[in-house]
C-alpha positions as CSV (number, residue, x, y, z in Angstrom):
1,M,0.2,0.0,-0.2
2,A,1.2,3.4,-0.9
3,M,2.2,5.7,2.0
4,H,2.3,9.4,2.2
5,N,6.1,11.1,3.2
6,L,6.4,14.2,4.1
7,K,9.6,16.6,5.1
8,L,12.4,14.9,6.3
9,G,12.3,16.5,10.3
10,V,15.0,16.2,13.0
11,D,14.9,14.5,16.4
12,V,13.3,16.6,18.7
13,V,13.6,15.9,22.7
14,G,10.3,15.7,24.6
15,A,8.5,15.6,21.3
16,D,4.8,14.3,19.9
17,N,3.4,13.2,16.9
18,L,1.0,15.1,16.0
19,L,-2.2,14.4,14.0
20,R,-5.2,16.8,13.1
21,V,-8.0,15.1,11.6
22,V,-10.1,17.8,10.3
23,K,-12.9,16.4,8.1
24,A,-14.5,13.9,5.7
25,R,-16.2,13.8,2.0
26,D,-17.6,11.7,-0.3
27,L,-17.5,8.6,2.2
28,P,-19.1,5.6,0.4
29,A,-22.5,4.2,1.5
30,M,-22.0,1.0,3.6
31,D,-25.4,-0.1,4.2
32,V,-28.0,-1.4,2.4
33,T,-29.8,1.6,3.6
34,G,-27.3,3.8,2.2
35,S,-26.2,5.1,5.6
36,L,-22.6,5.4,7.0
37,D,-22.4,5.8,10.7
38,P,-18.2,7.1,10.9
39,Y,-15.4,8.0,13.0
40,V,-11.8,8.0,12.6
41,E,-9.1,5.7,14.0
42,A,-5.6,6.5,14.7
43,K,-2.9,4.1,15.0
44,I,0.2,4.0,15.7
45,G,1.8,0.7,17.2
46,N,-0.3,-0.5,20.0
47,Y,-1.5,2.9,20.9
48,K,-4.5,4.0,19.2
49,G,-7.0,7.2,19.7
50,V,-10.5,7.1,18.1
51,T,-12.9,10.3,17.5
52,K,-16.7,10.0,18.2
53,H,-18.6,8.6,15.0
54,M,-20.7,10.4,13.3
55,E,-24.5,9.0,12.8
56,K,-25.8,9.4,8.4
57,Q,-22.9,11.1,7.7
58,Q,-20.9,11.2,4.7
59,N,-19.4,14.6,4.6
60,L,-18.8,15.2,8.0
61,I,-16.3,17.7,10.5
62,W,-14.3,16.3,13.5
63,N,-11.4,18.6,13.9
64,V,-9.8,17.0,16.5
65,V,-6.0,16.7,17.7
66,F,-4.0,13.8,18.5
67,A,-0.7,13.9,19.9
68,F,1.6,10.7,20.4
69,S,4.8,10.6,22.3
70,R,7.6,9.5,20.4
71,E,9.4,8.3,24.1
72,Q,6.5,5.5,23.6
73,M,6.1,4.5,20.1
74,Q,7.5,1.6,19.0
75,A,6.3,1.9,15.4
76,S,7.5,3.9,12.7
77,V,3.6,4.2,10.8
78,L,1.0,6.3,11.3
79,E,-2.3,4.9,10.2
80,V,-5.3,6.7,9.9
81,V,-8.4,4.7,9.1
82,V,-12.1,5.3,8.5
83,K,-14.9,2.9,10.0
84,D,-18.4,2.6,9.6
85,K,-19.9,2.2,13.6
86,D,-22.0,-0.8,13.6
87,L,-24.1,-3.0,16.0
88,V,-22.0,-6.2,15.3
89,K,-18.2,-5.3,13.5
90,D,-17.3,-2.2,12.8
91,D,-16.4,-1.9,8.7
92,F,-13.6,-0.7,7.0
93,V,-13.9,2.2,4.8
94,G,-10.7,3.8,3.8
95,I,-6.9,4.0,5.4
96,V,-4.2,6.7,5.1
97,R,-0.9,6.0,6.2
98,F,2.1,7.9,6.6
99,D,5.9,6.9,7.6
100,L,6.8,8.7,10.7
101,S,10.3,8.8,9.9
102,E,10.0,11.7,7.4
103,V,7.3,13.8,9.2
104,S,8.3,17.4,9.5
105,V,8.8,18.8,12.5
106,R,7.2,22.2,13.6
107,V,8.5,23.8,16.8
108,P,7.0,27.7,17.5
109,P,6.9,30.3,16.4
110,D,6.3,27.8,13.2
111,S,2.8,27.2,12.9
112,P,1.1,23.9,12.3
113,P,0.8,22.9,8.8
114,T,-1.9,23.4,6.3
115,P,-4.3,20.5,6.5
116,E,-4.3,18.7,2.9
117,W,-6.9,16.6,1.4
118,Y,-5.8,13.0,0.9
119,R,-7.2,9.8,-1.2
120,L,-8.3,7.0,1.2
121,Q,-7.4,3.7,0.3
122,D,-9.3,0.5,0.6
123,K,-8.0,-2.8,1.5
124,K,-6.0,-3.8,-1.9
125,G,-4.3,-0.5,-1.5
126,E,-6.2,1.5,-4.4
127,K,-7.8,4.6,-4.2
128,I,-10.6,5.5,-3.8
129,K,-12.8,8.6,-4.5
130,S,-13.3,8.8,-0.5
131,E,-10.8,12.0,1.2
132,L,-9.6,13.2,4.6
133,M,-8.7,16.2,5.6
134,L,-5.4,15.6,8.2
135,A,-2.5,17.7,8.9
136,V,0.7,15.5,10.4
137,W,3.9,17.2,12.4
138,I,6.3,16.7,15.3
139,G,5.5,19.1,17.6
140,T,6.2,20.0,21.2
141,Q,4.0,21.0,24.4
142,A,4.4,24.8,23.2
143,D,2.5,23.8,20.3
144,E,-0.8,25.9,20.5
145,A,-2.2,22.5,19.4
146,F,-1.0,20.6,22.6
147,P,-3.6,21.6,25.4
148,D,-6.5,20.5,23.3
149,A,-5.6,17.2,21.8
150,W,-6.2,13.7,23.2
151,H,-2.4,12.3,24.7
152,S,-1.4,8.6,24.4
153,D,0.6,8.7,27.3
154,A,-2.6,9.8,29.0
155,A,-4.6,6.8,28.1
156,S,-3.8,2.9,27.8
157,A,-2.3,0.7,24.7
158,I,-5.5,0.0,22.3
159,D,-7.5,2.7,23.8
160,S,-11.3,2.5,23.8
161,S,-13.6,5.3,22.0
162,A,-14.8,6.0,25.5
163,A,-11.5,6.6,27.2
164,A,-10.0,8.3,24.0
165,S,-13.4,11.0,24.5
166,A,-12.7,11.4,28.4
167,L,-11.8,14.6,29.9
168,I,-8.5,13.7,30.2
169,R,-6.3,17.4,28.8
170,V,-3.2,18.1,29.4
171,S,-1.5,20.9,29.2
172,R,2.8,22.8,30.0
173,T,1.8,22.1,33.3
174,M,0.3,18.9,33.1
175,R,-3.6,19.6,34.1
176,L,-6.0,16.5,35.2
177,H,-9.7,17.5,35.6
178,L,-12.0,14.5,37.1
179,R,-15.8,15.1,37.6
180,V,-17.4,12.7,39.8
181,C,-21.2,12.5,40.0
182,L,-22.4,11.7,43.6
183,D,-25.7,9.6,43.6
184,G,-28.0,9.1,46.6
185,G,-28.3,5.6,48.1
186,Y,-31.9,4.3,49.3
187,H,-32.6,2.3,51.7
188,V,-34.4,-1.9,51.3
189,L,-37.0,-2.6,53.6
190,D,-35.5,-5.3,54.7
191,E,-32.1,-4.1,55.7
192,S,-31.2,-2.3,59.1
193,T,-32.3,1.5,58.5
194,H,-28.4,3.0,58.9
195,Y,-27.7,0.5,55.6
196,S,-27.8,2.3,52.4
197,S,-27.9,-0.7,49.4
198,D,-25.5,-0.6,46.7
199,L,-27.8,-2.4,44.0
200,R,-30.2,0.1,42.5
201,P,-33.2,-0.9,40.3
202,T,-32.6,-1.3,36.1
203,A,-35.0,0.7,34.6
204,K,-33.4,4.4,34.9
205,Q,-36.5,5.5,35.8
206,L,-36.4,4.6,39.2
207,W,-33.0,5.9,40.0
208,K,-33.0,8.5,42.6
209,P,-31.4,11.7,41.6
210,S,-28.3,12.8,42.0
211,I,-27.2,14.5,44.7
212,G,-24.9,17.1,43.2
213,V,-21.7,17.3,41.5
214,L,-18.2,16.9,43.2
215,E,-15.0,18.6,40.4
216,L,-11.5,18.5,41.2
217,A,-8.2,19.9,39.3
218,N,-5.1,19.2,40.0
219,L,-2.2,21.3,38.7
220,V,1.6,19.4,38.8
221,S,4.3,22.0,37.8
């Protein structure tokens, strides 16, 4: 399969491989109904970040950034895969590959590269009509795109889409923001009055309302 080789960059200590997924166009209809629920999976070796899926969209915008720590990477290829969300098994739509050894370095005051359109390839390596607008570069924590990016060092290998969309935002001071919802316990008749059962009804309509929300922020300089 073809691989995109960008401008060769030098090694930068503490740098990340940064990928901005902007949007897609002309994605194919996958289901018999002609619909498509696409999402993008960005993967380097055992680390994977996933965008949220969009229902019944063939031209759509994500505009999200993934940051993969170069110190953790054991692979030299970035794979950007478009998949169709399905109930049983997600379908492969197309892929774009980048050779990370030849990705350009952008360090402030340089701006991140301008996103470009890339044709997707099918499983046979043949280009199809569908395209992704992407930008790939090597940056540092000083990069303007870094604070809002999904970070591989804040997630486990082979991440899930739920973890990838979790609120883990890392800035230059390494900020962790935790949001906890407190649910009210309830008393079961055959239990003592001081005991609050940890069981709850299956139906959400029978759940007790939340007591409140506790938010914690931790700054490590």
